[in-house]
N, C-alpha and C positions, 0 to 999 in steps of 0.2 A: 168209540172208546175215548175217554177224556185224556188230555195230555199228561195229567198228573198220574194217571193209572199206568202209563207206559214207562215211568221212571223205574229202572231196575236197581234194586238195592244190592250192595256188595255181598257176595256169598262167603268171602274169605277175609281174614284179618289183613292180609296183604293188599287186597283190593280196597278195603276200607281206608288203610293208611294212604294209599295212592290218591284216592278221591279227596281225603282231608288235606293232603299236601297242595292240591290244586284249587281248593275252594277259596273264595274271597277272604282276605284278611285285612285287619286294620293296618298292620305294618307288613307291607308286601315282602316277598322273598327277594333274594339277590337276583338281579336280572341276568339270565343266561343268554348267550349269543350263539347263533348257528352260522357256520361258515360253509357256504355252498359254492361249488364251481359249476359253471355252465357247460353246455355240451361241446363248446369249442374253446375251452380255456387252455392257454399255452403254459409252458413251464414256469415263466415269470409270475403269472397270476396265481398258479398253484402254490408256488413258494411263498408268495405274499400271504395267502390264506393260512399256510402252515405257521408262518412266523407270528401272525396276529393271534392264531390259536394258542401258540406257546405263551404269549403275553396274557391271554385271557384265562388260561387254565387256573383252577378247575371249573370255571364258570363258562364253559364253551362246549359246543358240539361241532366236530369237523366231519362233514359228509365227504367221503372219499370218491364216491361214484359221481359221474357227470350227470347233470340234470338239465335237460333241454327245456328252458323256460326263458321268458323275457319279462323281467319285473315291471317295466313301464307299460307293457301291453296287457299282461295278464298276471294277476297276483294270487290266483287260486292255489298254485303249487306252494308258494311261500307261506300262505295261510294254513295249508294242510300240514307242512313241516313244522310250523310254529306250534300248532296244537298237539302234534305228535310228540315233539321233544320238549314242550313247555318252555319255549324260548320267546322272549319279547324283543330281542335285538337280532339283526341279521347282517351279514356281509356276503354279497354275491359277486363272484369274479367271472369275467368272460373276456373273449378276444375275437374281434373280427376286423375286416378291412375298413369299415366305416368308423368304428370306435375301438381302436387297438388298446390292449392292456387296460381293461375297463373294470372298475370297482363300483358297486352300488351298496351304500350303507344306509340302513333304515331301522325303524322300530315299529312295534305293533301296539295296538290298543284293543283289548278284548278280542285278540286273535285276528284282527284286521289291520292292514297296513295304515299306519298313521301318517308318516312322512318318510321320504327317502331322497337321497342325494347321490348323483352319479359323479364319480371322480375318475380322471384319467391318470395313469402312472407314466411319468416321463423318465424317471430315474429311480433305480432300486438297488439297495445294498442289503443283502440278507444277514440274518443272525449268524449263520455259519461262516460268512465271509469275514466277520469281525472276530478276531481271535482272542479278545479280552474275556475275562470271567463274566458269567451271567448271574442273574438274581434267582433266588429259589422260586419254585412254583407257588402261585397264589399271593405273591407280594403285592400290596396295594401301592399304586404309583402316585406320584405327585404330578399334577397337570398344570402346565404353563402355556398361556396363549399370548402371543405377541403380534401386534399389528392393529392398525385402526379399523381395518375392514371388519374384524370380529365384533366391533361395537357400532359400526355405522351402517353397513349393508345388511339388508334383511336376510338374504340367502346365507351369508357368512355367519350372521348371528344365530340362525337356526342350525347351521353346521356345527358351530361351537357347542351349542346345547346338546346336539346329537352325539358329538365326540365325548363330551363329559359323561353322558348317560352310558356310552359304550364302554369306556375304560375306567370308570371311577371305582369299580369293585364294591366290596361290602362297606356298609356304614359303621363307623367305629366311634366309641364315646371318648376314648383316651388315645393319645399319640405318644409313642416312645421314640426318643431321638435315634436310637440304633435301628428302629424299624423303618426309618425313611431311607430306603435303599436305592430307588431309581426314579428317574424323571422322564415324563413324556412331554416333549416341547413341540408346540405347533406355531408356526410363523406364517402369517398372511402378508405377502409382499409381491407387488407387480402382477396381480392376477394369479399367483401360484400359492400353494400351501406346502410348506416344508415341514415334514414330520421327522423328528429325531428322537432317539432313545438313549439316555445316559444312565450309567451306574454312578451312585453317589459314594464317594470315598471320604471318610472322616479321618483327617490327619491330625497329628499333635501340633498344637499351636502355642504351647507354653502357658496357657491359661485354661480356665474351666471350659470355655466354649471351643469346640474343635474347629480346625480349618477345613473348609469344604473344597473338594476337587471333583470335577465331572469327567468321567471316562466313557467314551462312546461305546455303546453295547450292541446297537443294532436292534431292530431293522431301521433302515433309513429310506425315506420315500420323498420324492418330489411329485406333487400332485397338482392337477389343474381341474377346476370346477367345470362340469359339463351340464347335464340336465338336472332339474329339481322337480320334485312333486311334494309340496308342502301341505300340511293340514290347514283347513280353514281356521280362522281365529276362534270361532265358537267351539269347534271340535277340540282344538288345542287347549282351550281353557277348560273344557270338560275333562280331558285326560289328566289335567294337573289338579283337579279338585281334591281337596283334603277332607277326609271324614270328620264329622262334627266331634267325635270322641277324641280325635287327636289334636283338635284346635286348642291352643292355650287359652284358658279363661282370662278375660280381661279384668284386671284389678282396678277398682275405682281410685281416683286421686293419686295414681302412681304413674310417673312418666320417666323416660330415659333420654339422655342426650346422645350426641354422636360418639362420645367416648365411653358409653356404657354406664355412666353414673346414674344411679337411681334417685329420683326426687319424689318425695311424698308430701301431700297436703293434708294438714290436720285441722279439723273444724272444732273450735272451742267457743265457750260462752265468753262474753265481754268481761274482762277483769277490771277490778277496781285497784288501780296502781297505787292509790294512797294508802291502802292497807297491806301493800306488799312488804313482806319481811325482808329487810336488808341487813347487811352486815353491821353489827354493833361496833361503832367506833366512838372514841371520846370526842372527836371533833364534830360528830353528827348529833350529839345529845342536845336536846332543846333546853334553852335557858328558862328560868322561872318566869321571866317577863313574857316570853313567847307563849308559854302554856296558859298564862292568865288571859292573854289576848285571844287565844283559840277558844277557851272556855266561854268568854264573853260573846264571841262571835256565834257560837253554837246556840247560846241562849236567845 
């Protein structure tokens, strides 16, 4: 039997909607994240996964049961859960004597692991330990990265890209000032990554622009980089390929500078400036003697 003959068509409208939701699109859906705890996850790692899930809601799936798997040795379980829950991002938490308080953060491409980075938790302050007010569910965060390592070192550069992918939320066309409610701040310093979360407070300033204050909201993590498994340059480039239909059409003779100013080049036929109509002024009128000289010269 041919492979095309084995494709089962949906029998109900619900199944049809489900398949349509998962089929390839020009503009992809918002990336969901799955948060999985390993077979030997301790209370700290479990709480970290819960807090990250609280930040990711409603674009996250938290698996409450323990799953005995090792992402760096075998990715089949992660790929199975990715296909089952339609998630392209994952965070896996585990704890053992060799690698205590361990987090693995990664992403999928076509339901296969693209790249993943292992981080160790050295210090953790939970959401519930910080008694300040929290942000509503589904709020899009502002992401700030500080430290030269994020621009210099390849592992840190890929980690920055991965964290942006993980926490950026939905793509929006317009931004409202009151909608900027919380900040996720990542600092790379002396071989460690400091993850902090702040709520944004807009205070009266006496003018139109409000005064900004940051109030720690939680969670707070001090992380250290452990193992990495990065995609090859070719596969990474393929995963970022943009469909032709979404590529902006190049306009001829139009260019932009660094400040966003648009410059255009216009092609015209050569003009005879002697016949150019100028402003009529008394001082520019030709005298009778000049006219006679011009007429004689034309003859």
